[in-house]
N, C-alpha and C positions, 0 to 999 in steps of 0.2 A: 596582705600590709595598707595599710588605711591609705587618702587618695588623702590630706594631709600627706602622712606619715610619706609618702609619693613626692609632695611636690617640698617641703623638706629637704630633700634627698638629690631632689634634680636643681636646689637653690648653691645645697653646697658643695654640685659637686659645680658647680658652673661659677663660684668664687676658688672654688681651688687647681683650677684651668686659670680663671684672676691672677690668684698668688702667683704660680709655676708663672708665669707669663711675667711676672713686674722682677721675680726671682729672677730670668734670662733677661732681663731687655741692653738693651745694646750700646753702645756710648757712637759716642758721634763722633770719633772716627772708625766707628763699624758700619757704622752708619754708611759715612759718606763715602767707607771702599767700593763699596758692599753698588752702590750708587755710578762709580766711577767703570764697578766691574759693569755691571750695564749701561750705559754710558758712553762709554770710553768704544770700546767694540761698533756701534754704531754707528758712534764720531765716524774711524777707519776708514768701517764702510762703505760709508757713508761716500765720503771728499781727498780717501785717495787710490783705495779698492776701487771704488766703480768709474775713474776718469780717466782708471788704466790703464780696463778692461774693455769698458764701452765700445762702440758702435760711437762711426759718428754721427748724431742727430743730426745730422740734417738729411743724412742720406738714409735715415733707414732708424725715427723715430719708434717703431713699434721695435726692435734688439734692443734700440739707449734703455727702454721702457722695463722689458721683462731685463733684466738687466740688473737692473738699480732694485727692482723689486725681491728677485730672486737673491740677491746682497744683503736688503735690509730682511729676509726673511731666517734666510742664518744670525742674520744677533738674532735676531728676535726667539727661535729655533736655542744658541746656547744659554736667554734669558729662562727656559726650559731646564733647561739642563744644569745651572749658577742653583735655580731655586730647590733642583734635584739633591746636586751636591754639599750643602747650605744644610739643607734635610736630615739628611742621613750622618752629615758630620754633628749635624745637632743631638740627633732624637736615632741615634745607632741602630736607623730600617728603612725600612720604604719599603713599610708594608700601606698597604690604602685609609688605614685608621688610622696610622701614625698621623700619612699627609695629610685627612681629612681632619683633625687637631690641629696639627699646626699650621695648617691654612689656615685657619678660618674656616674650609668649603661644608658650613655648617645654611642648618636654616634659621635663619634671624632673630633671634634670644631677645628680648625688654628688658632695656636698661635700668629701668626700679628688679622686676624679676631674678634678672637671667633664663627666665623658662624660651620655648623655642612658640610658637608658634606661627599657621597657617596666616593668620590676619596682616602681624603687622611684614608679607611676603604687597601688603598694596600700598609701602609707603612708597615702594618706590615705583609708583606710574607720579607721584611731581618731581621728584630726582632724574627721569627719560620728558619728560615733557617740557625741564627747563634748561634740559641741554639740547635737546631740538631748535625749542627756542634761541637758546642764544647762539649750536649751530646759523640759525639761518637769517635769524636777526643781526644779529654782534658781532661774531667772526667775520665778516667781511668787512666792519669797520676799526675794530678793534686788528687784525691785522698791516690794516690799512697805515691806521698810527705809528706801530712796531718797524714795518721796515718804511717809516716817513721821518723815526728817533737815529735807530741807525741805518743807513740808505745802503751796507754792507750785508744785512742781512736775508737783501732781497733772492727771493728765485731764481736761482738761475732757468733757462727755460731748458734744457737737456736735463733739470731734475722732475717739471712739470708733466707730470701722464697725463693732463687733461687734455694736453697738447696733441695725444693720440690718436684720440675719439673726436676731432678737425679733422678729421682727413674721408673721406667713405670712402677709397681709395682701403686705407687701412680699415677701415668698418667690416668690407666690402670682404675681406680675407680669416678674417676674424670669426664667419656666421662655422657654425662650425668646428669649433677652435675648443672643443669642449679642456684642451688640457691650459687653457689659455685662463677656464672658469675654476679649473681644479688649484691652478696656480694661486687665484685671492680668494680661495676656502682652504688651502696653510698659510698660507700669510696671514690670514679675517683669524685662522686657532689663533694662530702662536702670537698674534699682536691684539687681543680686544682679553684672552686668555689666561694659557694657557705663560708667557713670556714679559706679557709689562701684571697688567693682573695677577695673575701669582707674588711675581717679581713685589712690586710697588704694596698691596693689598697684604695678600697675601704671611708673608716673610719678612717685608719692613715695617710696616704700620704694625701691629703687635707687639713689635720689638722697640721702638721711640718713641715710648711716655715716660721710660725713665731720665730723659733728658728734655719732648718737651712738656713733658706729660699733658695736659685734657686738649692742648695745642697741638698733642703731634700728629694730629690728621688737616692742618693746617704745613707744618710739617712739610708733609708728605708728599698735599699736593703739591706745593711750589714743590718740591724736589722732583717733583712726578714732570710738568712744569718745564723743568735747568735739561731734564732729562733727553731733553728731542737735540740735539746739538747738532742729525744726522738731519735733524728740518730749520733751521733755526727760527725762521720768520714765521710761525707757531710756538714758537717759542713763550711770547706773552698769553694765549687765547687762553692756553694750556694749564700758563701758571696762575688764571683767573679762572676758570672751569673745576681743574681738575680738584682743588680743594674740597669744593664742595658739591658739585654732582660726582663725584666719583671715591673721595678721600671719606667726610661726611658720612653718610649711609657702610658702608663698610667698619670705620669706627665712634660710631653708633647704636650700630643694631650688631656686631662683632659677627658680622656675617662680608665673607671677598662680590657672596656671589648676588648683592646687588653692588656692586662697581661694576660685576665683569655686565652681566643685564643693560643698567648704562651704553655699558662703551658698547657695547653691541654692537644696537641700537646702529647706530654707528655703524658697521661691519656690514648684514643683512642690510643697509639700505642698495650699497655699494655690490653688493652682489647681486641681488636683485636683474641691480639697469645693465654688469657684469653677463648677466643669461642671458637679461634683455639680445644683448648686442651676440650674445656667441646664436644667440639663433633662431637671428637678423628682424630681430622689432624694432632695431635701432634704426 
């Protein structure tokens, strides 16, 4: 087989996958239904279950913080399970090849030719930089503006896990607490990979063009921002960043890994901080 023939087969295969995706596009109600199945459990766990089972924050801030993280982790694990249910229902099996194709767990593809090229991974860099700059320079102002407009969305002190690290007594208790580090590893994996990204960029994004056309990435990012009912003080910042640094690169290069890498940068930063606490370096 010549190089030109092989290239034609690659392009044709990409076109076939694109046509297959377009034939199975979701309706608006299907999109919103999946969104509800992701957002509602997180909201219930955060605003109903957490207040009912949490220790008193003032007397045990560490216990309250850990309880909240565990509950939200349950919600994120549910999102992964939901992804697998949807893939199984649509595709008929859960083989790795099927999951990889359906969730676009492939190398980034050239928007023009449909070919996978290694150099396209370099496009992660500007989106990653944009995400970091946004988080460091703009997010505090955006959050402040958001809660000034809607004061009732201000983060309750019992929800603010950062307060846990302001106590030297708690920091001392966490030295050598590898279970604490493990908890954050599990949460991070299901937050930025197996849960949110698999669901929003893997399951939903490829199936939204039937309703939103070429602006499916924008709609996907906005839905992702609005999904944060479990931490509504962050909705505006996610509505702004979600479309541009997560949904757009995944849509343009037809690869969920683009968003996973950008989204995971925050988790890596947090895990490094937690590791420092466990090692007694904080």
